[in-house]
N, C-alpha and C positions, 0 to 999 in steps of 0.2 A: 275153135271149139273146145268145149266145156271137158273136164275127167268124166263126165257122168253120161255125154252121149257121143265118146268116143267108141267110133265100131265093136272095140274089142272089152267095152265093158258095158253091164250088166246089172244095175240096180236094183238093190230091192224091193220089192212090192208091199213090204209091210208099213201100215196104215197106224200102227201104235194102238190097235184094236187087238192085243192077246190074248184072245179065250179062244180052248178048245172046246169040239164039239165029243161029241160021244165016243164018235171015231178019231179023235185026234187030230181033226182038221181046226186050222183057224178060220176064225170068222168073220176076222178082217180082213185077208189077204188069201185064205183059201189052200194055204200052202197043210201039207201032213209036218205032224213033230220030225218024223225024219227030212223032210225035206227042208226043215228051218235050220234043224243040228246040222246039215250038210253043205248049206247055201256058200256058204266063205268059203268051200275048200272046190268047187267046182269051176270047171272052166263055163268060157259064156257060152257054148250049146248044152252042155247040163244044164244052165240058168234056164235058157229058154224052154226046152225041156220043161223042167218042173215048173215054170209060167203058164205055159202050154195045158196041162195037167190043172193046173191050178181054174184056169179059166175055163175049161169042162166043168168045172165043180161048181164053181161059182152058175155057172149056166143050169147045170142039174137043179139047182138049191133053188134060181130062181122060178123054174119050171114048176116046182112044187103046190104052185099057188101060192107062194106068200111072196109075190113080187117086188122084189128088190131089197127083201130082208134074209138078213142072215138066216140059218136052221138054227133052230132051238139048241141051247147049251147045257148038255147033263151039271146039275149041280154041284158044286167045290171041283170043277174043271177050269178054273182063271190060273192061266199065268202071266205073268208080266216082268218078267226076268230081260226081255229084249231090248 
C-alpha cells in the first residue's frame, strides 16, 4: 500500500487549475480559498469534510446549465502559487 492510499491519508484534490471565482472558490478543485490555506493542517476527517463541500459546489455548478464547465471567473482573480 502506498503512502497516498493509506486510510489515514487524504490526497489533495488540486488539479493545478488554481483560479478563484468571484466567491473565492477555485474553479479547478472547488475548494474555497480558506479550505486551500488550511488543507495541510487538517486531519483526515477535516479533509474529507472539505472534499464533501467541494463536491457539493461542483454539483451545484454543473446544475446551472453549464454542464461540465467551471463557473465564470471574475477578471483579475487568477492565483497560481500552489
